[in-house]
N, C-alpha and C positions, 0 to 999 in steps of 0.2 A: 504494498501498500505507501508505505513512503516514495517506494524507487518512483511511484507512478507522479505523486507531488516533486518531488527532486524535477521530475521528465516536467515537468509543466511549467511555464515563463509567464510570467505577467509585466503587463508594463502599465504607467499610468498616462495618458493621452487628455488634449484639451478636454475632452467630453466626457469622459472616464476612465475605468480599467478594461485592460483587454487581454484578454488570455489566451494564449498560444500552446496548443497541445498539438504538435505533427503537424498535419496538415488541416484539421480544424481550428479552427477561429471562432471565439465565440467572445459576448460583451462582456460586463460583470452581471448581470441576471442569467448568465448561461444558456443563452437563446442564440443558435448561431446568425451571424451576419449575411444579409440578404446584399447581395452586389447591387438588385436591381433598386434598393432604396439607399441608396448608397450616393455619396458626391466623388465626381473625379476632378480632380487637381492638377492642371497642367504645369509641368516642371521646367522641361526643356522642350525647344521649337524644335526637334531632329525627327526627320523621318527617315535617317539612314538607315538601309539594312530591314527597312519596312513592308510588312505586305500593303496589298491596296486597303483594305480594311482600318489598317491601323495606321494610315497616311489619311483616311476620310477621317476616324475618329479626332486625330491631332490637328488635322485641317482643319474643323471645327472648333475645337477649342480655343484654339489662335485664333480665327477670325471673331469668336464670339469677344473672345480676351479684346480685340482691336475694338469693334464696335462699341461692347459696354464697359469695357473694365473689370473686366469677372472674367476670373481666371479657375475657378467653379464652377460648375453645371453640374446638375443632379444626371444622373444615369436612365432615369427614366424620361426623362425630356429628352437625352441622345438617343433614346430606344422609340418615341413616338416621331421624331425627328426622322431619322433613316426608317422608318414603318418598317420593322424586321421582323419578324412573326417564323416559330416553329423552330427550324434547322438553323436559319440564317442566322436568328437572336443568339441563339449559342454559340455561331462561331462569333455573332459580334461582342460575345460577353469573352469569350475565350481571346479574343485581341486584346479586350480591357484588361484583362489579367497577364497577357503578355506585356502588354506597354507599363503597366504597373511592375513587374519584373524588370525588364529593362530600365527603371526609372525615369522611364517619361512622363510618365503621369502617376500621381497619388489616387486613392483610394480613400476618403475619410467616410467613416462611418455614422449616417446620420439619424439623432435620436427622435 
């Protein structure tokens, strides 16, 4: 039991505590985070070695930052803007995860 507690890492963010346990991520209430209800924040304006969907996401966030001065956008709003459903929706969410892994965007959990 203590080994599981030792493997579980927590850190405090601006919006609360986040627990990491392997690939599973949950907030302080123990509920898994939902990528759709999160906010995407543009960190770097680069699309080098990115695929078509990743470029569309970065371009959308960049244009939004230029027009409105907001570097953060709800993922749900991007889903409605690009009109993705079904399999394309999963590909879109995977592209967001890849961008986060490459540290081009940051995903923040919204409460």
